[in-house]
Structures are given as C-alpha cells and as structure tokens.
N, C-alpha and C positions, 0 to 999 in steps of 0.2 A: 431115340430120345422119347421120354414119356411126356404125357400131357401136363403133369404137374411141373415138370422142369421148364417146359415152354411158357406156362403162365407166369411163373416166378420171374423169368427173364424179361417178360413183357412189362411187368410192374417196375422192375429196376430201370428199364429203359425210359418209362414214362416219368419216373421220379427225377431222372436226370435231364428231362426235356427243358430247354431254356428258351427265353424270350428276350429279344433285343441285346442280349449279352450271353456270351458263352459261360459266364460265372454266376448267372442269376436263375436258379431253378424255379419253375412256376408251380408245380404241384406239391413239392416238399416244403411245407410251411416251416417246419423246425429248422431245416437247413437254410431256408430263406431268411428266417429271423436271425440266425447266427451270422450269416454273411452281412446282413444289414447292420448289425451291431458292430461288427469288425470294421466296416467301412465308416460308420459314424465315429468310432474311436480313432480311426486313422485321420479323418477330416478334423476332428477335435484336436488331435496332436499337431496337425499342420496349422490350425487356427491359433493355437498357443504360440507357435513359432513365428507367426506373421507380425508385421508392424501394425501400428494403428491405422495407417493409411490403407494397407492391404486388407485389414479386417473390414474397413468401411466399404471398400470396393466389392469384397465378397458378399457382404450383407446387401448392398445395393443390387448386385446381380441376382441374389436369391429372391429379394422382394419383387423384382421385375418379373420373375417367373411365376410368382404366386397368383392364384385366382382371388376373386373377391371374398369367397368364403374363407380362404386361408388368411387373407389380410384382416378380416373381421375377427378371426381367431386370435391373431397377434394383438389387436386392439383390446379385446376382452381380457387377455392375459395381463396386459399392462394396467388396465383399469382396476383389476382385482388386486394386483400386487402393490401399485403405487397410489392409487386414488388421486390422480392429478387434478381432476375437475371438481372434487368434492371435499378437499382438505380445508380445515380451518387454520388460517395463518396464525391466529393468536395462540394456538396450542402447539405449533411447530416452531415458529420463530422465537428468538430470545425476547424476554419481556420488554427490554428497553426499546427494541425496534418496534414492537407492537404499540407501545406508548407513544413513540415518535409519530407513527402513522395516525393514531387517534388524535394527536394534538392539532392536526390540520382541520378537524371537523369543527363546525360551529356549535354553540351550546345546544341549539335545537336538535342538530344531528346527533350530538353525543347522547342526549336523552333518548332518542329513538334507537341508537345502537345499544344502549343499556338493556333494552327489552328483547334482544336477539337470543342471548344465552347467558348463563351464569359467568363463564369466563369473560365475555364482553362486558357484562355489568361490573365485574370486579375491576377491569382495566379502565373503563370509561369514567369511573368515579374516583380515580386517584387524585390526590391534592396537587401533584405536579402538573396535571393538565388544567385544572380549574383555577389554580392560584394566579397564573399569568393573566387569565381573562378577567379576574376580579381586580388585580392591581392596575391593569390597563385602564379600567373605568374608575379607579380611585376608591375601590371598595376594599377595606382592610378588616381582617378579623379583630374583634375587640379583645381577644385572648389568644394565648399560645396553645395550639392543639397538643394533646398528649401523644406519645409514641404509638399507641394502639387505637387512637381515634380514627374513624373511617368516614370519608366523604364530607369533611367539615367545610371545605371551600365550596363544594357544589351546593350544599344546603344554604351557605351564606349568599351565593350568587342568586339562587332562586328566591331567597327572602328579600334581597335588594331589588330584584326585578319586580316582585309582587308589590313592593312599596312605591314604585314609580307612578307618577301622575301621567298615565297614558290615556289620552283622549283622542277621539277622532276629530277631524276639523269641525264637524257640525257640533259635537259636544263641547269642544273648546270655545266655539263662538257663543254657545249658550251660557257657559260658565264665566268666561273672561271677557266676552264682548268681542267686537271686530272693528277694524279701522275702515273697512269697506262699507260705509253706510250707503244706503240706496239714495240715488240722486234723481232729481227731476229730469225729464227728457231734454228740456232746453239747456240746463246746466251741463249735462253730459255732452251735448253737441258743441257748446261753447268751449268746453275744456279740450275736446278733441281738435277743434279748429285752432285753438291756441297752441297745442302741442305741434300740430302740423306746420304752422307758421314758424315756430321756434326751430323746428328741425330744418326747414328750408333755409333759415338765416344762418344756422351753424354750418350746413354744407356749403353755402355760398362763401362764407368766410374761409373755410378750409380750402376750397378751390382757388380763391384769390391768393391765399398764402402760398399754395403750390406754384402758381404762375409766377409770383415774385421770386421764389427760390430758383425756379428754372431760368429766370431772366438774369439774375445776378451771379449764378454759379460760374466758376471757371470752365473753360472748354474741355479740360481734361477730366472733369468729374462726370461720371456717368449717372449719378443719382442725386437725390436731394438730401439724403440722410447725412452725408459727409460735407455738405457745402459750408455749414457753419464752422466746422473745425478747420477747413482749408482757408476760409476767410480770415480766421483769427491768426493762422500761421503766416499768411501773406502780409499781415500788417507789419509796419516797421517797428523794431524794438526801440523803446524809449528808455532813458535812464530812470532808475527807481524813484528819484526825487521829483521827476516831472510828471509822473503818472497822475497825480492829483489835479494837474492843470488841464488835462485832456479828458476829464470825465470818467476816469477809471473807477472812481468811488461809486458813481451812480450806476455804472454797469455791474459792479460787484453786488451792490444792494439789490438790483433787479434779479441777478442770478440766484441770490439766496432766497428770493421770494418771501421776504418778511412782511407781515402786515404793517401798514403804515397808518399814522394818524396825522391829521392836518392841524397845524397850530394857528395862532391868531393872525399870522402874516401870510397864510395860504401855503406855506411850505410844508414839506412832509418830514416827519421825524419818527424815530422808533421809540417804543416804550422805554422810559427812563427809569433810573433807580428810584427806590422808595424814599431816599433821603430828601428832606425838604430843601436843603441848601444846594441840591443838585438839579432842582427843577429849572427848566429852561436852559439846560446846559447845551443841548443840541440846537438851540434856536439860531445860533450864529455859525453853524457848521460851514455854510457856503460863503462866509464873509470874505472879502478880498484880503483883509489883513492876515488871515490864517492860511490862505491858499498857497503862499510861497514859503511858509515856514517848514523847516525840516524837523521831524520828530523821530527819535531813534530809541529802540529798546533792546536790551540784552535779556534773553530767556535761558535759564539754566535747565539742563536735562534732568536735574534732581527734582524738579517740580513734578508732582503726580499728574499723569495724563497731560504732559506738556504739549503734546500734539494739538490738543483742543485749545490750549492757550494760544498757540501759534496761529491756529485758524481763526481765533477771535480778533487778531490784530486788524485794525482798520486799514482801508486802502490809503496809500500815500505815506504810511509809517514804515520806516526801515526797521526790519527785525532781523536779529542774528541769534541763532540757537547755538549754544556752546556746551561742550561736554564738561560735566562737573568733575569727572574723574579723568586724569591724564592731561590736565591743562595747567599752564602756569600763568602768572600775571602778565608776563611779557607776551605770551601768546594771545591773551585776551585783548591786550592793547593793539596787537597786530590785526586781529579780526575787526576791531572797531574802526581803526584807521582805514582799512581796506574797504569797509562797507560805506563809510562816509565819503570817501574819495577826496579828502582834503578840505571839505566844507565843514562849517560849524553847525551844530544842531541847536535848535531853539530850546528843546527839552530832551532829556535823556532819562530813560527808565531802566531800572535793574530789577528784574523779576527773578528772585532766587529764594532759596530756603533760608530759614533763620528764625530767631525768636526776638523777644523784646530787649535783648542785650547785645546780640551779635548777628553778623551777616555771614551765613554759610556760603561764601562766594565760590570757593573752589575746594577740592579735596586738600586738606592740610592748611587751608586759609580761612579760618573763622575770624572775621574782622570784628574786633571789639576794642574797648577802651585800653586794654593792656598792650595790644600789639599794633595799634594804629600808627604809632610813631616809629615803627621799625623802618629801616632805610628802604627796603624793597616795597613795603606796603605804602609808605608815604610817597615814594616816587610814582607808584601806580596811580594813586588818587590825584596827584598833581597833573600827570599827563592826561588822565581821563577828564579832569576838569577843563583842560585846554581845548577839548573837542566841543565844549558847550559855549554858547554865547554868554557874554558877561551878564551879571545880575542887573546892571542898569538897562540892558536891552530886553529884559524879561527872561533870561535863560535860567534854567533850574534843572536839578537832578532829582528824580523821584525814585525812592527805594521802596519796593513793595514788601517791606519787612516791618513788623509792628514795633519799630524803635521808639515811637512816641508814647508807648505805654509804660515806660520805666525811666528812672533817673539815669541809669547807665546808657540807655539808648539815646536819650536827649543829649547827653554829654558827647556821645559819638557824633551826632548830627552837628552839634556846635563846633567840635574840632574839625570836622570835614569842611564846614562852611568857612572857617577861618583859614584852613590849610589851602583851599583851592580858590577862595574868593567867589564861590558859586553857592547859590541857595540850595540846600538839601532839604527835602521833605520826606515824610514817612507817615503812615497811618497811626492814629492814636487810639484805635479801638481796643476793647477788651473782650471781644466776642470769643467764646471758647470753642466755637465750631472750627472746622478745618478751613483755613484761609479766608474766613469771613471777615477778617480785619481789613482787607482791602476795600470793603464796602462801607467802612465807617468814616468818621471825620479824619481829616489830614492836617498835620501841623503846617505852619507857614502862612504866607500871605494869601488871603482869599482871592481866587482868580475866577474868571468867567466860566472856566471848565474845570471840573474835578480831574485829578490826574488819571484815574482809570478810564474816563471817557475820552482822554486825549489819545490814548494808544489802542483801546479795545472797543469792540462792539459790545454794548452794555448787556443786551439779552444773552448773548453767548457766554460772557464772563460770569453772569449771575448763574446760568445753568451749570457751568463748570464748578464754581465755588460751592454750590449747594450739594453736588453729587461727587465730590472729589474722590472720596474713599472707594466708592463703587466703580467709578470710571477708571481708576488706575488698574484694578483687577481685570476689567474688560479690555482696556487698551493694551495690556501686556500680551494677551493672546492675539489681538489684531496686529500688534507690532511684530510679533514673531512670524506671522504669516506674510505680512507685507514687506518686511525689511529686505528679504532677498530680491524682491522685484524692484525696490527703490535703492539698491546698493550704490548705483552710480550717480544718483541724484544728490544734491546738497541736502544737508540735514533740515534746513528750514523749509525747503520745497517738499520733501517727503513728509515732514510734520504737518504741513498744510493739507496734503492729500489725505493723510490718516485722520486728521481732525475734521475735515469736511465730511469724510465717510461716517464718522461717529455722530456728528450733528445731524446728518441726513437720516441716520438710523433712529435718533432720539426724537424725531418729529418736532421741529422747532415751533410749529404752529400750536401744538398742544401746550408746549412750555409757555409760550407767550400768553395764551388764553388763561392758563392757570395763574400766571403772574398778575394779570389784570384783576382776577378774582381775589388773589391774595392781597393786592394793594387796597381794594375796597374794604376787605375785612380788617386790614391793619388800620385804615383811617377810622373805621367804626369803633375799634377797640380803643384807639387813642381818645376819641371823644367820650367814650364811656369812662375811661380812667380819669379824665379831667373832672367828671362829675362826682367822683368818689374822693373825698378829702383825706380819707385814711390811707390811701395808696399814693398820695402825692409825695410822701416822704421818700419813696424809692424811685421817684422820677427825677430826671435831670433836665434842666432848662438852660442849655448853653446859649440860646438866642438872646436871652436877657442881658448877657454880659459881653457878647462879642462886639456889638456895634459901639457901645460906650467906650470900650478900651481902644477900639480901632480909631475912633474919632478924636478922643482926648489926647492920645499919645501917638501921633503919626510919625514922629521922628525917631522913636525908640526902635531898637533892633527887634526882630520878630521873636527871637528866643527869650529876650527879656520880658516882652509883653506876655508871652505864654507863662513864664515863671510867676509873674505877679498875678496873673489871672488864677493860677492854681492856688496861690497863697490866699486868694480872696474866697474862693468857693471850695476849698478842700473838704469841708464837712459834707456838702451835698455830693461831691464826687465820691467820697469815701463810703457814703451810704449806698450809692448806686453800685459800687464794686462789691460791697458786702451782700447786697441783694442778688447780684449776679452769681456770687459764690454759693449762696444758699440755693438758688434755682438750679444751677448746674449740678450741685451735689445731689439734689432731689432727683434729677433726671438720671444721674449715674446709679443711684441706689435702685431706682425703678428698673433699670436695665439688668442689674444683678438679681432683682426679685423675679424677673422673667425666667431666669435659669432655675430658680427654686420652684416656682409655681408651675411652669409648663413642663419641665423635664424631671426634676428631682421628685416632686410629690407623686406624679403618676407611676414612676418607676418603683418607688418605695411601696406604694399601695399594691401594685402588682406582685411585688415580692412578698408582702404580708398575706396576700390571698392565695398563695401557692400557685400563682400563675406568673412566675417570675419571667421578666423579659431580660434582665441582667442579673448576674449574681451579686451577692452582697460585697464581694471583694472588688469587683469592677466598679460598682457604685461608689465605694470608698475611694478608689483611685481617681475616678473622674471628677467627683463633685465635692469631696471633703474640703479641699483647699479653697475653692470658690465660695463655699458656704461660710467658711471662717472669715474670708474677706468681706462678705456681705454683713456678717455680724459686726465686724469692726467699723465699717463705714456707716452702718445703721446707728451705732452709738455716736459716731462723729456727727452725723446729720442731726441727731437729737440735741447734741450740745450746741450746734450752730443755730438751730431753731429757737432754743431757749434763750440764747444770747441776743438774737435779733428781734425777739418779741419785745424786749425792753431796751431797744437800741437807742443810743445817744452818742454825742460827740466824744465822750470820754470812755466809752466802752472799748474793749480789746478783744481781738480774735486770735492774736499770736499765741497766747497760752494754750488755746484749744488745738492749734496746729502742733505745738510742741508735745502735747500729750498724745496726739495722733502719731507723731513721728517716732515716739518711743516704742510704739507697738508695730513697727513696720516689719518685724520678723515674720508676721503672718503673710505679707506680700512676698517676702523672700522665699518662704516655703512654696508658695504658688508658682513663682517664676522658675524655681529650681525643678519643680515637677511638671512644668508646662509641656515640654516635649514628650514626656511619658504619657501625659493625659491625652494629647493628640494621637499618639500611636495606639493607645488603648481604645479610643473611639473608633479609629479606622479598623482595628482588628475585630472589635465586636460588630462593627457594621458589616464586615465581610463574612464572619462566621455565624452570626445570629440573625436569621431572617426576620424574627419578630422585632429586634432592635432596628433593623434596616427599615421595616415598615413603620415603626414608631417615629423615627427621624423624618421619614418622608411625609408623615402626617402632620408633624409639628413644625418642621423647619420652614422658614420664610413664609410665615403667615402674618395676618394682621396683628395677632396677639404678640408675636415676637418682633414686631416692627420690621417685618420682611427680612429678618436676619436668620442665619443658621446658628446652630450651637457653637460651632467653631468661631464664627464672627462675634458672637456674644462674649466668648472668652477672651477676645482681644481688648475689651473695654478697660481692664485694669492697667494694661501697658500704656494706654494713651491718656490716662487720667492725670498722671504726674506732670506732664507738660502743661496741662491746664491749671494745675495747682500753682506751678511756678509763675505762669503768666498772671494769674489773679493775685498772687502774693506781691509781685512787683508792682502791679497797679495799686494795691492797697498801700504799700510803702510810699509810692509816688505821691499819694494824696494824704499822707500822714506827716504832720509837722515834726521837726526834729525834737521838740520838747515833749511830744506825746509819750505816754507811758508804754504804748504798744509798739513803738519804733524798734526797740532792741529785740523784742520777741519776734517781730516780723523778719528782721535781719537774720536771726538765728534759724527761724523756720525756713527761710529761703535757702540758706546754706545746707540745711538738712535735706530739703527736697531736691536741690541740685545734685547733691552727692548721690542720692538714691536714683535720680534720673540718669546720672552717669553710669551707675551700675547696670540699669536696664539697657541703656544704649550699647554698653560694652557687650552684653549678652547678645543683642541683635547683631552687632557687627561681627562677632565671632561666628555666629551661626551663618550669616550671609557669606563671609569669607570662606568658611569651610565648604559650603555648597558650591561656591564659585570655583574653588580650586579642584573640587571633585569633578565638576563638569569639564574643566579644561583637561584634567588628567584622563578622563574617559574619551575625550575627543581626539587626543594625540596618541597615535600608535607607538608603542615602545617608550612611552613617557615614564620617567622615574617618579617616585612618590613626591608630591608637591606639598603635602600638608606638613607645615612646620609652624612653630609658634611665631606670631607677629608677622607672618608673611601674607601679603595681599597683592592683587593685580592692580597695576596702574594704567596700562594702555596696551593695545594690540595694534600693530602696524603691518599692513601688507606691502611687500616690496618685491622686486625682481633681483635675482642674483646675476651678476655680470662676470665675464672673464675677459681680461685684457690680453689682446693678441701679441702686443709687443710693449713691454714695460720700460724699454731703454730709451724710447723717444719722449718728447715733451708731453705734458698732460693734454695740451690743446690739440695734439695730433694723434692721440691714442684712439684705437678702435676697440670696441667692446662687443661681445656677443652675449645674447641672453641664454643662460644655461637652465635655470629653473625658477619657479616662484617660491618665495619664502614668506613666512609669517613670524614676526618678532613679538614675543610675549614679554613685556617689561614688568617685572615684580620690583618690590622695594629693596630687594637684596640681590637679585640675579636677573640675567637676560636669557630667555629660552628661545632657541632658534629651531624652527620646524619647517620642513618642506610642505608646500601646499599644492594639493591636486583638486581637480574639479570633476565630479561625476554627474552625469545627466541621466534622468529617468526617461524611458521611452514614452512618447506622446505627452510629455510635460515640458513646460517652458522653464521652470525653475531648476536650479542646479544645487548640488550639495558639495561643500568643501570638505576634503579629507586632509589630515595632517599626519606627518611622519617625523618623529623626533630625530634631530641631528646632533645638537650639543647644547650645553648650558654653561654660562660664564658668569662668575661672580663680578659684580659691578666694579669693585675696587681693582680688578685686574683687566678691565676693558679699556681699550684705547680707541679714540674716534678721530678720524681724519676726513676733512672735507675735500671733495673733488670739484674744482671750479667748472662751471658750465662751458661747454664748447660746442662746436658745430656737430659733433658726433655723440654727445652725451649731455644729459641735463638731470638735475635733481639727484645727484649721486653722492655717496659718501662711503667710507671704509670703516668697518668694525673689525678690530683686531683683538683676539684673545691670546692666551698662552700657547695654544696649539693650532688654532684655526684663524683664518682671515676671510671675511666676506666683503665683496664689493657689491653694494646695494644701491638701488635707485627707486624713488617713489614715483607715482604717476603724476602728481601735481606738486607745484612749488610750495603751496600751503602745507601739504602733508609733510614735506621735508622739514620745513621751518618748525612746525609744531612738534614733530617727533624729536628732532635734535634738541629743541628747547626743553622738553620734558625729560629726555634722557640725561642731558647734562645736569639739570637741576636735581634729578634723582641720584646721580653719581656723587654730586657735591654733598647732598644730605647724608649719603652712606659714608663718605670719607669723614664727615664731621662727627659721626657717632663713635 
C-alpha cells in the first residue's frame, strides 16, 4: 500500500469520528449540518402531532435546559416581534374601548393626556367624553354642534371653568367678609365656658334618660332601642271610640312634633285656618261635652293622594277607607255598620269626589237630583241617616263636595235633609283650585267647630289641599312600592302608614312656618284692599248679613234662610263670582303663554338661525294646537276684561261664553292630537340630544311655575271643570228675571257636554291601559280589549275540592288545591291561577297568573256554602263547562265580593 492511499484512509476515518453519539460527526461540518436539519425536521414533525399540553411540557423542558444567554435571546426575539412593553393601546385597541378607558380620567388628567401624542389628543377631545362632564355640572351648549365640529364640549367646559368665581379662603374673606369676627379674650372664655356647661347638661339628660329606659324595660328586652315598641305592644287594646278618653290624641300630637301656640286660656292649639269664622275653633278641643261624642268619616279611594287624607284624620275619629271601584251601596252600609259597632255617630263625614251638582260616591253611582229618589239610592241614604244622631241632639252629615255652589246641589241637600230627617251640610266655596272648596264657608247652622276641623288636623289638610295634583303623582309610586308590604293590612291602616311617610318627607315644620308667613301677608293684603275704594266692588262681606238673618229669623229652616240671604245680596255675590272668573282666566292664559314664551319662541329662533333643535315638522306637531288654544282664550279673556271694566248688575257674561263655546273645535283638535303630541315629545327627547338638553334646561324652573312641558299641556283638560263650576255659581246668584239667566243655562249645558267628551276620552284611555296591563300579567290570556269593557274588581280566593259530596254540607271536608284570582269585568268573569315567586335576599314577593277560563256573566251561577266546622267563607261559581269551589280569607271579603258580583250580573241581565 502506498503512502497516498494510507493518508486518504486516515482522513476518511477522522471525518467519521463521532462524539456522544454514533450519528453525530465532529469534523465534517456539512454532514453535521445535514444531520441537524433532519433531526430538527423530525422534531418539528413530532411537535405538530402533539397536543397543546404536550407542546407546553416540551417547551417547559427545553427552557429548563437553557442557559441565561439563551433565555435572553428568547426574550429579545419576543420583544422585537411583539413589542409587548412599548405598544400604544390607543393604536391597537378598537376606538370605542380606548374612549371608554379615557372616560374615567378627570378633566385635568384628560388635558394632560392630550399632550402625549396626536392619537391621544384626538381621542381625549371627543364630545362623548366631555359632554357627560358638562351636563353633570349643568353646563349646556347654547347651540347644536355640526357634524364636523371638533372639541366643542371641551372648549365649553374650559370656558365655564374659567368664568367660575374661584377664590381662596383669604381672598373670599377679603371680598365677601367673614362671620368669624375677632372677639375679645374675656368674651371668648365666657363662650367656651357656656358651651362646656351646656354640653355637660345635655350629657346628663341623656344619661338620665338611658337609666329610665333600663329601669322600665321588660326583662326579655336586651337593649333600649326596642323598649318603646314593646311597651306600646304590651298595652291593652281599647275600642276605637274610647281612645279619645285615655289621652291618645295628646300622644299622637306629641308624636307628630307639630309646633304649638298657647291661647288665652293657657292651652295649646295648632295653627288654624285662615278663615275668620274658624278662629278659636280648637279652643274647646278638650271640653268634656265633646270628649264622649263619636265622629265618623268615609274616605273614597278616588280622592287624589287619599293616604295623606287618612293620615290627617284626628285622633278619636273613626275613619273607613272604601274602594270607589268594585263596591255597592249595600257594601258601603255594611262597612259603616261594622265600624260604628251599633252606636250612633254625632257627626258623619263623606269625603268623596264630585262637583257642585253630584256626588261621585261609587262607580256607577253619581248621586244627583235625577237619581236621588231611586229605590236603592233612597234606601241607602235612609239607612245611612239612621247611623247619625237626630238633628235635635246636634247630629249632622257633612259632605265634602261643593254642593252649596249651585242650585242643583242645594236642592240635593234639601231633599236629603227631608228624606233622612238629618241636617246635611256642604261647602259653598267657588275656589277654582283643586279641592280648595273644603276650606271655604259651609252651608248650615253655624257651629263652634267648622266641619273640616271636626275630622281632620288642619295643617295637614291644608298641605294636602294645596299640593293635591303633585302629591297624587308622587303617592302613586310610593303606593306601588309599599302596597306589597301592606297587603295583609286593612286599607285605612296602610293608608295611614303611607300618609305619615309622605308628611314626614314633606317636613311639616317648614309647611307650618310658611303658613304663618302666608297668614301675615294675607292679613296685610286685606287691610290694604279695604283702603282702596275702587276694589271694594269685587269684595264680599258676608259677615254683615249673617248675624242679622240668624237673630231675626231663628225659627226658619236653614235652607230657607240661605235662600232669602242669596236673594238679598245676589248682586254682590254675582260680582264676586265674575271677578273670580276673570282672575282664573287670566291665570290660565298666563300658563298657556309660558308654553309660547319659554318653549316655542326659542325653538323657532334656533330654527331660523340654522341651529335647529327641532325640525319644522316636529314643531308643528307639538305646538300648533296649543298655540291656537292660546289665541282663542286670549280673545275670550279680552272680552271678559272689557265686560267687567263696566260691570253692573244688569250686565251679562253668558253671551261671551256662548261665543266661546261656538269655537270649541279648536280644543277638539288639541285633544284628538294630544296622544300624538306626547309621543312626539318623547321620541324627540330620546333621539335629539339638543332637545333633551333644552328640556332639561327649561323644565321645572321658576319661569314655568316648577312644571314641565307635559304638565303645562294638562291645563286645557282641567279648565272646563272650572268653567262649569263658575257658571253654576253665576247662575246661583242670578235672579230668574235677569236677562243673563237663559244664556248661562245654555252655556252650562254646552260646557257640560264638552266636559263629558273629555271625560270619555280619559276613561277610554285609562280602561285601555288597564286592560293591557292585566293581559300582560296573565300568561295565556286572550285579548281583553273590547268596546265598553272595563274592570270592576279583583278578588283573591282559594280553590277547594270536596272529598265526599254525598254527605251533608255541614259534614263535608274540603282540601285546598290551588290559589285563584277572580277578575270581574262588566260583561265577563276571568279565572286565573295565582302563584307567588320570591326573589333571593328580598322580603317582597311577586304574583304570577295563569289563565284558566272566562265565563260570560249571564251564564254564571252562584251558590252559597254555609259556614261549618270545616269550612268558612265559601261559595260555588258554576259556568257552562267548569265549576269552582272558592273561599275567601275573611268574611268581609266574601260579602263584598258576592254583593258586587250579584249586582254586576243583575246589571248585565237588564241590558
């Protein structure tokens, strides 16, 4: 073998020399590279076939074997490719997420962020970020920004902040002064000593009070906070009529914490009404003659915010709240008899809805001169009069309805007095405000106490009568929240709780303070008016005629005296009513002018300046009808003013009303479009932010009398009731020979017909909403909306099943199968199963209903089940296909339900 062959063989052997592996050559780099790539490809192939968990375990194993330099290499690779630590989120995230992040910054931080970069400046100056911050502070743009305008709300915020009066405490003291005037050393020491003594006295009284509470608490009470409630529960229950004898009235007055005033006899009384003939009414509250007299009052649920009226009832007065809907005259007598317990009342009051001609006592029973002598109505009043003491003993019935303001109402009072042998009284006021007539003069014999002060606490009643419209809207929401909690309580008890809650919220102390200020101002205005002879024509002086008539004719009947009195001073009374008509019309026109000046004028100005808040079409829809109404009533006011400037006994106003009545088609257009107007306002409010801001800036301000636009649009619907009331008062004080008598009668009929049209529209709207709510609440319920259908009453019952029907009624056993709710309509009875669902961590429950069946009333049979040892308050309802054995929880519920059901079936059969 040659030397060349031996060297070549040595090189080949070195090239195939391996290290750590028989397959990894050390010196042959090309072959080494090839083998490495093949193994990488093989591992990659395996990596692709592995699951996610296997891949994570492989990477974890690899990273554990890496050195620091290798791990740093991996970190650098990630930093170059992903830039995790240096990325700008505003350029990566969607824009709405970036805006949401910036919205949490304060205005100062937003201004600082705007200086970071151009993307941040663009995002932090968007209107959607700055507009909520401006609106929260009550800063609104005076114009509507264009689509391409940028940063308008930010500039507005900066301008408003720059205009603030921002002063340091030292600068404020220099500009406005300070209350902390420097004192001398002796004065400051004396003041500190006085405060220290007062603090010691207060702490001593508190400690003494705690000791007394610990001493009188029951042994089972562990603290002092509940001792008062346990003490009241442990006291024996007294009858309702005896409560006044044991000092319950004084306890209630202390609990209400009303400010008292001392009278001439050293006794305490509450601020009285502003009527002069009511002064000194409460002077004899504690007299022995009145301590044992029973006073009773019926309060209708139709009265707005009736809970506050219930809470105004004086201690010792028996009060019963009755449902206006779903009651009969027989049921009302039953409740009265049960409340009185067989005794006679010294006085009885009926607080219900009505007008100067009729008493809206119950649904379907408007008691007036036409239906007063119907058998069931006459029988009701005769039985009701038997619950009152005779007239010789001072018994009387007080109707809180302004029947004394019209001839028809006085005739109703006269017939009721003759029918029952009891004196009936009613207010004779002509106040056009809501329920302000109860504070006016009352017909009948003058007594020591005015009727409202017999039954009610005067400050509370005044607060209610002044704010009736606003309180009803508030109490609706409170009633909705509290009714599930008070479901098991009686209606008058729950009404007292809700009324007390409302009065506590209203701060009675402020109301009473304002009342005293108003009384002083009223006395001052009366004195000024007496000095002006030109205004004495519109004033009335009933005190000059009352004593003479009462002294000269003591044996005449009360109604005859009042009739002769009106014949004597009808001219002065007529002048007063005409003045009230002019004054109320002026106030009404001013309310309509608020809509024009506050809302219409700025919106039209914005539209003309190419900064429209609302389109011309929406302005036409919302305000065109109300502006026409304003124009009509403005002309009517001018005619009234011209007529009253030359007013005399022979002048007439009936022809002005007839001319006004011939143009009522303007009101018809308004009422027909009224629902569309409200929907348009709500739609524009939701879709146009500028209009939303405009309403928020103008609604419920001093200029708008603290009313919103929707509340101002309610004024026309309420005005016609005032027209009718004033027209009746005018005709009452107009002699039969007067030339204006016939025109007034025609105008009354015209206004009554149009008022009936408005009432019918209201009733149709309310009935439709009520039926829709019931239909939504009952699962599987058929369509309830039909012409002339309305809900009368809802009664919760339990459905029973008889185990053995072959034995006698008194020995039958029944089992409770499920709960039912009976919905009584004027033409059908709807039966639904009732379930109760509770929310976690909540005390209240929610009722759910499932439709079962509906039965026409003329095909429904009712059978009573007598009470036995095993069942009470049960009855059977039988239809063509189904039969239900039902039972109520209380005896009163069964009586009231069957009475209403039978009366409704009778009315249906008569049609």
